[in-house]
PDB file with SEQRES, HELIX, SHEET and CRYST1 records, atoms N, CA, C and O in Angstrom:
SEQRES   1 A   62  MET PHE PRO GLY GLY VAL GLY ASN THR PHE GLY ASP GLU          
SEQRES   2 A   62  ALA ALA PHE ILE GLN LEU ILE ASP GLU VAL GLU THR LYS          
SEQRES   3 A   62  VAL PHE GLN ARG LEU PRO ASP GLU THR TRP PHE TYR PRO          
SEQRES   4 A   62  GLY HIS GLY GLY ASP SER THR LEU GLY ALA GLU ARG PRO          
SEQRES   5 A   62  HIS LEU ALA GLU TRP ARG ALA ARG GLY TRP                      
HELIX    1 AA1 GLU A   13  VAL A   23  1                                  11    
HELIX    2 AA2 GLU A   24  PHE A   28  3                                   5    
HELIX    3 AA3 LEU A   47  GLU A   50  1                                   4    
HELIX    4 AA4 ARG A   51  HIS A   53  5                                   3    
HELIX    5 AA5 LEU A   54  ARG A   60  1                                   7    
CRYST1    1.000    1.000    1.000  90.00  90.00  90.00 P 1           1          
ATOM      1  N   MET A   1       5.100   0.805  -2.691  1.00  0.00           N  
ATOM      2  CA  MET A   1       3.681   1.110  -2.693  1.00  0.00           C  
ATOM      3  C   MET A   1       3.374   1.943  -4.057  1.00  0.00           C  
ATOM      4  O   MET A   1       4.183   2.695  -4.601  1.00  0.00           O  
ATOM      5  N   PHE A   2       2.210   1.702  -4.453  1.00  0.00           N  
ATOM      6  CA  PHE A   2       1.608   2.393  -5.654  1.00  0.00           C  
ATOM      7  C   PHE A   2       0.209   2.764  -5.430  1.00  0.00           C  
ATOM      8  O   PHE A   2      -0.484   2.202  -4.581  1.00  0.00           O  
ATOM      9  N   PRO A   3      -0.226   3.743  -6.217  1.00  0.00           N  
ATOM     10  CA  PRO A   3      -1.713   3.943  -6.110  1.00  0.00           C  
ATOM     11  C   PRO A   3      -2.447   2.675  -6.468  1.00  0.00           C  
ATOM     12  O   PRO A   3      -2.249   2.160  -7.568  1.00  0.00           O  
ATOM     13  N   GLY A   4      -3.291   2.140  -5.593  1.00  0.00           N  
ATOM     14  CA  GLY A   4      -4.024   0.940  -5.872  1.00  0.00           C  
ATOM     15  C   GLY A   4      -3.491  -0.332  -5.329  1.00  0.00           C  
ATOM     16  O   GLY A   4      -4.058  -1.407  -5.527  1.00  0.00           O  
ATOM     17  N   GLY A   5      -2.352  -0.204  -4.614  1.00  0.00           N  
ATOM     18  CA  GLY A   5      -1.782  -1.419  -4.049  1.00  0.00           C  
ATOM     19  C   GLY A   5      -0.371  -1.377  -3.535  1.00  0.00           C  
ATOM     20  O   GLY A   5       0.327  -0.376  -3.692  1.00  0.00           O  
ATOM     21  N   VAL A   6       0.042  -2.430  -2.937  1.00  0.00           N  
ATOM     22  CA  VAL A   6       1.389  -2.360  -2.458  1.00  0.00           C  
ATOM     23  C   VAL A   6       2.587  -2.903  -3.403  1.00  0.00           C  
ATOM     24  O   VAL A   6       3.778  -2.906  -3.092  1.00  0.00           O  
ATOM     25  N   GLY A   7       2.089  -3.313  -4.490  1.00  0.00           N  
ATOM     26  CA  GLY A   7       3.040  -3.936  -5.591  1.00  0.00           C  
ATOM     27  C   GLY A   7       2.933  -5.378  -5.687  1.00  0.00           C  
ATOM     28  O   GLY A   7       2.256  -6.092  -4.948  1.00  0.00           O  
ATOM     29  N   ASN A   8       3.688  -5.764  -6.700  1.00  0.00           N  
ATOM     30  CA  ASN A   8       3.672  -7.217  -7.014  1.00  0.00           C  
ATOM     31  C   ASN A   8       4.556  -8.060  -6.213  1.00  0.00           C  
ATOM     32  O   ASN A   8       5.743  -7.755  -6.097  1.00  0.00           O  
ATOM     33  N   THR A   9       4.032  -9.168  -5.615  1.00  0.00           N  
ATOM     34  CA  THR A   9       4.982 -10.076  -4.763  1.00  0.00           C  
ATOM     35  C   THR A   9       5.108 -11.418  -5.663  1.00  0.00           C  
ATOM     36  O   THR A   9       5.573 -12.431  -5.142  1.00  0.00           O  
ATOM     37  N   PHE A  10       4.743 -11.418  -6.851  1.00  0.00           N  
ATOM     38  CA  PHE A  10       4.905 -12.524  -7.836  1.00  0.00           C  
ATOM     39  C   PHE A  10       4.390 -13.841  -7.277  1.00  0.00           C  
ATOM     40  O   PHE A  10       5.058 -14.874  -7.314  1.00  0.00           O  
ATOM     41  N   GLY A  11       3.033 -13.746  -6.700  1.00  0.00           N  
ATOM     42  CA  GLY A  11       2.454 -15.025  -6.247  1.00  0.00           C  
ATOM     43  C   GLY A  11       2.949 -15.526  -4.861  1.00  0.00           C  
ATOM     44  O   GLY A  11       2.557 -16.613  -4.437  1.00  0.00           O  
ATOM     45  N   ASP A  12       3.775 -14.774  -4.177  1.00  0.00           N  
ATOM     46  CA  ASP A  12       4.317 -15.257  -2.942  1.00  0.00           C  
ATOM     47  C   ASP A  12       3.444 -14.797  -1.845  1.00  0.00           C  
ATOM     48  O   ASP A  12       3.577 -13.643  -1.438  1.00  0.00           O  
ATOM     49  N   GLU A  13       2.480 -15.661  -1.277  1.00  0.00           N  
ATOM     50  CA  GLU A  13       1.596 -15.104  -0.307  1.00  0.00           C  
ATOM     51  C   GLU A  13       2.260 -14.641   0.960  1.00  0.00           C  
ATOM     52  O   GLU A  13       1.822 -13.622   1.493  1.00  0.00           O  
ATOM     53  N   ALA A  14       3.141 -15.202   1.427  1.00  0.00           N  
ATOM     54  CA  ALA A  14       3.991 -14.841   2.641  1.00  0.00           C  
ATOM     55  C   ALA A  14       4.584 -13.467   2.448  1.00  0.00           C  
ATOM     56  O   ALA A  14       4.496 -12.625   3.342  1.00  0.00           O  
ATOM     57  N   ALA A  15       5.192 -13.220   1.292  1.00  0.00           N  
ATOM     58  CA  ALA A  15       5.773 -11.900   0.919  1.00  0.00           C  
ATOM     59  C   ALA A  15       4.741 -10.755   0.941  1.00  0.00           C  
ATOM     60  O   ALA A  15       4.928  -9.654   1.458  1.00  0.00           O  
ATOM     61  N   PHE A  16       3.588 -11.180   0.287  1.00  0.00           N  
ATOM     62  CA  PHE A  16       2.471 -10.212   0.298  1.00  0.00           C  
ATOM     63  C   PHE A  16       1.965  -9.833   1.614  1.00  0.00           C  
ATOM     64  O   PHE A  16       1.764  -8.646   1.873  1.00  0.00           O  
ATOM     65  N   ILE A  17       1.740 -10.780   2.479  1.00  0.00           N  
ATOM     66  CA  ILE A  17       1.342 -10.532   3.899  1.00  0.00           C  
ATOM     67  C   ILE A  17       2.292  -9.664   4.630  1.00  0.00           C  
ATOM     68  O   ILE A  17       1.905  -8.724   5.324  1.00  0.00           O  
ATOM     69  N   GLN A  18       3.533  -9.982   4.472  1.00  0.00           N  
ATOM     70  CA  GLN A  18       4.573  -9.173   5.201  1.00  0.00           C  
ATOM     71  C   GLN A  18       4.633  -7.760   4.714  1.00  0.00           C  
ATOM     72  O   GLN A  18       4.779  -6.821   5.497  1.00  0.00           O  
ATOM     73  N   LEU A  19       4.516  -7.603   3.358  1.00  0.00           N  
ATOM     74  CA  LEU A  19       4.633  -6.268   2.778  1.00  0.00           C  
ATOM     75  C   LEU A  19       3.341  -5.441   3.216  1.00  0.00           C  
ATOM     76  O   LEU A  19       3.466  -4.339   3.751  1.00  0.00           O  
ATOM     77  N   ILE A  20       2.202  -5.965   2.992  1.00  0.00           N  
ATOM     78  CA  ILE A  20       0.987  -5.185   3.281  1.00  0.00           C  
ATOM     79  C   ILE A  20       0.911  -4.837   4.830  1.00  0.00           C  
ATOM     80  O   ILE A  20       0.484  -3.746   5.209  1.00  0.00           O  
ATOM     81  N   ASP A  21       1.356  -5.846   5.722  1.00  0.00           N  
ATOM     82  CA  ASP A  21       1.433  -5.536   7.105  1.00  0.00           C  
ATOM     83  C   ASP A  21       2.391  -4.454   7.399  1.00  0.00           C  
ATOM     84  O   ASP A  21       2.127  -3.638   8.283  1.00  0.00           O  
ATOM     85  N   GLU A  22       3.453  -4.392   6.738  1.00  0.00           N  
ATOM     86  CA  GLU A  22       4.583  -3.347   7.013  1.00  0.00           C  
ATOM     87  C   GLU A  22       4.138  -2.053   6.621  1.00  0.00           C  
ATOM     88  O   GLU A  22       4.312  -1.074   7.347  1.00  0.00           O  
ATOM     89  N   VAL A  23       3.461  -1.980   5.294  1.00  0.00           N  
ATOM     90  CA  VAL A  23       3.016  -0.723   4.764  1.00  0.00           C  
ATOM     91  C   VAL A  23       1.911  -0.185   5.667  1.00  0.00           C  
ATOM     92  O   VAL A  23       1.799   1.028   5.846  1.00  0.00           O  
ATOM     93  N   GLU A  24       1.120  -1.043   6.219  1.00  0.00           N  
ATOM     94  CA  GLU A  24      -0.011  -0.505   7.233  1.00  0.00           C  
ATOM     95  C   GLU A  24       0.597   0.090   8.432  1.00  0.00           C  
ATOM     96  O   GLU A  24       0.272   1.203   8.845  1.00  0.00           O  
ATOM     97  N   THR A  25       1.450  -0.632   8.967  1.00  0.00           N  
ATOM     98  CA  THR A  25       2.118  -0.259  10.379  1.00  0.00           C  
ATOM     99  C   THR A  25       3.144   0.824  10.243  1.00  0.00           C  
ATOM    100  O   THR A  25       3.130   1.779  11.020  1.00  0.00           O  
ATOM    101  N   LYS A  26       4.091   0.710   9.228  1.00  0.00           N  
ATOM    102  CA  LYS A  26       5.115   1.716   9.118  1.00  0.00           C  
ATOM    103  C   LYS A  26       4.824   2.949   8.350  1.00  0.00           C  
ATOM    104  O   LYS A  26       5.523   3.954   8.479  1.00  0.00           O  
ATOM    105  N   VAL A  27       3.746   2.886   7.506  1.00  0.00           N  
ATOM    106  CA  VAL A  27       3.393   4.095   6.737  1.00  0.00           C  
ATOM    107  C   VAL A  27       1.971   4.609   7.134  1.00  0.00           C  
ATOM    108  O   VAL A  27       1.856   5.729   7.633  1.00  0.00           O  
ATOM    109  N   PHE A  28       0.948   3.852   6.933  1.00  0.00           N  
ATOM    110  CA  PHE A  28      -0.411   4.356   7.200  1.00  0.00           C  
ATOM    111  C   PHE A  28      -0.679   4.720   8.582  1.00  0.00           C  
ATOM    112  O   PHE A  28      -1.334   5.722   8.867  1.00  0.00           O  
ATOM    113  N   GLN A  29      -0.130   3.836   9.548  1.00  0.00           N  
ATOM    114  CA  GLN A  29      -0.434   4.199  11.112  1.00  0.00           C  
ATOM    115  C   GLN A  29       0.423   5.230  11.578  1.00  0.00           C  
ATOM    116  O   GLN A  29       0.223   5.653  12.717  1.00  0.00           O  
ATOM    117  N   ARG A  30       1.384   5.731  10.867  1.00  0.00           N  
ATOM    118  CA  ARG A  30       2.464   6.693  11.295  1.00  0.00           C  
ATOM    119  C   ARG A  30       2.245   8.079  10.655  1.00  0.00           C  
ATOM    120  O   ARG A  30       2.508   9.124  11.251  1.00  0.00           O  
ATOM    121  N   LEU A  31       1.772   8.026   9.462  1.00  0.00           N  
ATOM    122  CA  LEU A  31       1.775   9.367   8.704  1.00  0.00           C  
ATOM    123  C   LEU A  31       0.342   9.865   8.392  1.00  0.00           C  
ATOM    124  O   LEU A  31      -0.586   9.059   8.315  1.00  0.00           O  
ATOM    125  N   PRO A  32       0.161  11.227   8.209  1.00  0.00           N  
ATOM    126  CA  PRO A  32      -1.215  11.725   8.118  1.00  0.00           C  
ATOM    127  C   PRO A  32      -1.627  11.568   6.550  1.00  0.00           C  
ATOM    128  O   PRO A  32      -0.818  11.291   5.664  1.00  0.00           O  
ATOM    129  N   ASP A  33      -2.860  11.765   6.378  1.00  0.00           N  
ATOM    130  CA  ASP A  33      -3.497  11.649   5.164  1.00  0.00           C  
ATOM    131  C   ASP A  33      -2.902  12.642   4.069  1.00  0.00           C  
ATOM    132  O   ASP A  33      -2.954  12.396   2.864  1.00  0.00           O  
ATOM    133  N   GLU A  34      -2.370  13.714   4.578  1.00  0.00           N  
ATOM    134  CA  GLU A  34      -1.782  14.741   3.666  1.00  0.00           C  
ATOM    135  C   GLU A  34      -0.449  14.302   3.026  1.00  0.00           C  
ATOM    136  O   GLU A  34       0.078  14.997   2.157  1.00  0.00           O  
ATOM    137  N   THR A  35       0.082  13.172   3.448  1.00  0.00           N  
ATOM    138  CA  THR A  35       1.388  12.814   2.972  1.00  0.00           C  
ATOM    139  C   THR A  35       1.343  12.331   1.561  1.00  0.00           C  
ATOM    140  O   THR A  35       0.565  11.429   1.250  1.00  0.00           O  
ATOM    141  N   TRP A  36       2.122  12.875   0.715  1.00  0.00           N  
ATOM    142  CA  TRP A  36       2.301  12.434  -0.670  1.00  0.00           C  
ATOM    143  C   TRP A  36       3.341  11.308  -0.815  1.00  0.00           C  
ATOM    144  O   TRP A  36       4.336  11.210  -0.096  1.00  0.00           O  
ATOM    145  N   PHE A  37       3.025  10.494  -1.786  1.00  0.00           N  
ATOM    146  CA  PHE A  37       4.179   9.476  -2.022  1.00  0.00           C  
ATOM    147  C   PHE A  37       4.306   9.447  -3.619  1.00  0.00           C  
ATOM    148  O   PHE A  37       3.364   9.646  -4.386  1.00  0.00           O  
ATOM    149  N   TYR A  38       5.553   9.181  -3.974  1.00  0.00           N  
ATOM    150  CA  TYR A  38       5.952   9.102  -5.354  1.00  0.00           C  
ATOM    151  C   TYR A  38       6.491   7.851  -5.784  1.00  0.00           C  
ATOM    152  O   TYR A  38       7.675   7.647  -5.517  1.00  0.00           O  
ATOM    153  N   PRO A  39       5.779   6.877  -6.466  1.00  0.00           N  
ATOM    154  CA  PRO A  39       6.247   5.698  -6.714  1.00  0.00           C  
ATOM    155  C   PRO A  39       7.263   5.741  -7.951  1.00  0.00           C  
ATOM    156  O   PRO A  39       7.379   6.726  -8.680  1.00  0.00           O  
ATOM    157  N   GLY A  40       7.947   4.611  -8.091  1.00  0.00           N  
ATOM    158  CA  GLY A  40       8.942   4.580  -9.224  1.00  0.00           C  
ATOM    159  C   GLY A  40       8.276   4.646 -10.583  1.00  0.00           C  
ATOM    160  O   GLY A  40       8.915   5.107 -11.528  1.00  0.00           O  
ATOM    161  N   HIS A  41       7.019   4.211 -10.746  1.00  0.00           N  
ATOM    162  CA  HIS A  41       6.289   4.331 -11.961  1.00  0.00           C  
ATOM    163  C   HIS A  41       4.798   4.548 -11.604  1.00  0.00           C  
ATOM    164  O   HIS A  41       4.355   4.166 -10.521  1.00  0.00           O  
ATOM    165  N   GLY A  42       4.066   5.137 -12.488  1.00  0.00           N  
ATOM    166  CA  GLY A  42       2.629   5.317 -12.205  1.00  0.00           C  
ATOM    167  C   GLY A  42       2.510   6.671 -11.577  1.00  0.00           C  
ATOM    168  O   GLY A  42       3.512   7.359 -11.383  1.00  0.00           O  
ATOM    169  N   GLY A  43       1.238   7.088 -11.236  1.00  0.00           N  
ATOM    170  CA  GLY A  43       0.919   8.408 -10.656  1.00  0.00           C  
ATOM    171  C   GLY A  43       1.248   8.616  -9.249  1.00  0.00           C  
ATOM    172  O   GLY A  43       1.337   7.637  -8.509  1.00  0.00           O  
ATOM    173  N   ASP A  44       1.442   9.837  -8.798  1.00  0.00           N  
ATOM    174  CA  ASP A  44       1.693  10.075  -7.401  1.00  0.00           C  
ATOM    175  C   ASP A  44       0.334  10.093  -6.717  1.00  0.00           C  
ATOM    176  O   ASP A  44      -0.710  10.197  -7.362  1.00  0.00           O  
ATOM    177  N   SER A  45       0.377   9.989  -5.393  1.00  0.00           N  
ATOM    178  CA  SER A  45      -0.958   9.933  -4.598  1.00  0.00           C  
ATOM    179  C   SER A  45      -0.683  10.413  -3.318  1.00  0.00           C  
ATOM    180  O   SER A  45       0.465  10.726  -3.004  1.00  0.00           O  
ATOM    181  N   THR A  46      -1.719  10.511  -2.471  1.00  0.00           N  
ATOM    182  CA  THR A  46      -1.609  10.746  -1.019  1.00  0.00           C  
ATOM    183  C   THR A  46      -2.077   9.496  -0.243  1.00  0.00           C  
ATOM    184  O   THR A  46      -2.728   8.590  -0.763  1.00  0.00           O  
ATOM    185  N   LEU A  47      -1.695   9.529   1.022  1.00  0.00           N  
ATOM    186  CA  LEU A  47      -2.057   8.389   1.827  1.00  0.00           C  
ATOM    187  C   LEU A  47      -3.591   8.495   2.026  1.00  0.00           C  
ATOM    188  O   LEU A  47      -4.261   7.463   2.060  1.00  0.00           O  
ATOM    189  N   GLY A  48      -4.134   9.652   2.152  1.00  0.00           N  
ATOM    190  CA  GLY A  48      -5.589   9.922   2.404  1.00  0.00           C  
ATOM    191  C   GLY A  48      -6.376   9.315   1.314  1.00  0.00           C  
ATOM    192  O   GLY A  48      -7.436   8.738   1.555  1.00  0.00           O  
ATOM    193  N   ALA A  49      -5.868   9.431   0.059  1.00  0.00           N  
ATOM    194  CA  ALA A  49      -6.568   8.829  -1.141  1.00  0.00           C  
ATOM    195  C   ALA A  49      -6.545   7.409  -1.196  1.00  0.00           C  
ATOM    196  O   ALA A  49      -7.482   6.828  -1.742  1.00  0.00           O  
ATOM    197  N   GLU A  50      -5.533   6.728  -0.669  1.00  0.00           N  
ATOM    198  CA  GLU A  50      -5.301   5.368  -0.691  1.00  0.00           C  
ATOM    199  C   GLU A  50      -5.835   4.644   0.583  1.00  0.00           C  
ATOM    200  O   GLU A  50      -6.277   3.497   0.514  1.00  0.00           O  
ATOM    201  N   ARG A  51      -5.780   5.348   1.747  1.00  0.00           N  
ATOM    202  CA  ARG A  51      -6.182   4.681   2.986  1.00  0.00           C  
ATOM    203  C   ARG A  51      -7.618   3.944   2.984  1.00  0.00           C  
ATOM    204  O   ARG A  51      -7.715   2.879   3.594  1.00  0.00           O  
ATOM    205  N   PRO A  52      -8.649   4.444   2.365  1.00  0.00           N  
ATOM    206  CA  PRO A  52      -9.850   3.761   2.368  1.00  0.00           C  
ATOM    207  C   PRO A  52      -9.821   2.513   1.744  1.00  0.00           C  
ATOM    208  O   PRO A  52     -10.713   1.700   1.985  1.00  0.00           O  
ATOM    209  N   HIS A  53      -8.776   2.221   0.859  1.00  0.00           N  
ATOM    210  CA  HIS A  53      -8.717   0.952   0.026  1.00  0.00           C  
ATOM    211  C   HIS A  53      -7.829  -0.153   0.591  1.00  0.00           C  
ATOM    212  O   HIS A  53      -7.643  -1.197  -0.034  1.00  0.00           O  
ATOM    213  N   LEU A  54      -7.298   0.085   1.746  1.00  0.00           N  
ATOM    214  CA  LEU A  54      -6.474  -0.856   2.373  1.00  0.00           C  
ATOM    215  C   LEU A  54      -7.091  -2.265   2.516  1.00  0.00           C  
ATOM    216  O   LEU A  54      -6.459  -3.279   2.219  1.00  0.00           O  
ATOM    217  N   ALA A  55      -8.335  -2.278   2.979  1.00  0.00           N  
ATOM    218  CA  ALA A  55      -8.974  -3.724   3.048  1.00  0.00           C  
ATOM    219  C   ALA A  55      -9.232  -4.283   1.768  1.00  0.00           C  
ATOM    220  O   ALA A  55      -9.359  -5.503   1.658  1.00  0.00           O  
ATOM    221  N   GLU A  56      -9.331  -3.475   0.722  1.00  0.00           N  
ATOM    222  CA  GLU A  56      -9.641  -4.147  -0.627  1.00  0.00           C  
ATOM    223  C   GLU A  56      -8.257  -4.610  -1.155  1.00  0.00           C  
ATOM    224  O   GLU A  56      -8.223  -5.602  -1.883  1.00  0.00           O  
ATOM    225  N   TRP A  57      -7.124  -3.962  -0.840  1.00  0.00           N  
ATOM    226  CA  TRP A  57      -5.858  -4.484  -1.181  1.00  0.00           C  
ATOM    227  C   TRP A  57      -5.519  -5.837  -0.617  1.00  0.00           C  
ATOM    228  O   TRP A  57      -4.998  -6.750  -1.256  1.00  0.00           O  
ATOM    229  N   ARG A  58      -5.899  -5.868   0.757  1.00  0.00           N  
ATOM    230  CA  ARG A  58      -5.667  -7.100   1.427  1.00  0.00           C  
ATOM    231  C   ARG A  58      -6.482  -8.242   1.022  1.00  0.00           C  
ATOM    232  O   ARG A  58      -6.013  -9.380   1.036  1.00  0.00           O  
ATOM    233  N   ALA A  59      -7.824  -7.964   0.619  1.00  0.00           N  
ATOM    234  CA  ALA A  59      -8.750  -8.899   0.163  1.00  0.00           C  
ATOM    235  C   ALA A  59      -8.344  -9.429  -1.153  1.00  0.00           C  
ATOM    236  O   ALA A  59      -8.496 -10.610  -1.466  1.00  0.00           O  
ATOM    237  N   ARG A  60      -7.793  -8.474  -1.964  1.00  0.00           N  
ATOM    238  CA  ARG A  60      -7.343  -8.911  -3.311  1.00  0.00           C  
ATOM    239  C   ARG A  60      -6.219  -9.847  -3.268  1.00  0.00           C  
ATOM    240  O   ARG A  60      -6.136 -10.774  -4.073  1.00  0.00           O  
ATOM    241  N   GLY A  61      -5.310  -9.624  -2.308  1.00  0.00           N  
ATOM    242  CA  GLY A  61      -4.230 -10.601  -2.025  1.00  0.00           C  
ATOM    243  C   GLY A  61      -3.060 -10.445  -3.078  1.00  0.00           C  
ATOM    244  O   GLY A  61      -2.918  -9.469  -3.816  1.00  0.00           O  
ATOM    245  N   TRP A  62      -2.376 -11.380  -3.040  1.00  0.00           N  
ATOM    246  CA  TRP A  62      -1.210 -11.620  -3.882  1.00  0.00           C  
ATOM    247  C   TRP A  62      -1.519 -12.001  -5.216  1.00  0.00           C  
ATOM    248  O   TRP A  62      -0.613 -12.230  -6.018  1.00  0.00           O  
TER     249      TRP A  62                                                      
END                                                                             
């Protein structure tokens, strides 16, 4: 997961759907807004800053 999305699935729609579903259920549904995450590259963020954009991520797709 990165600020602004779940990461690149290289055009694999099934992989994207699985990834975003799992990020939503295993991360966003379990952890509070105050939770920080530190991606391998790019800026750090909190779940609260990213949560309002989940629908955009899903709509943008793979």
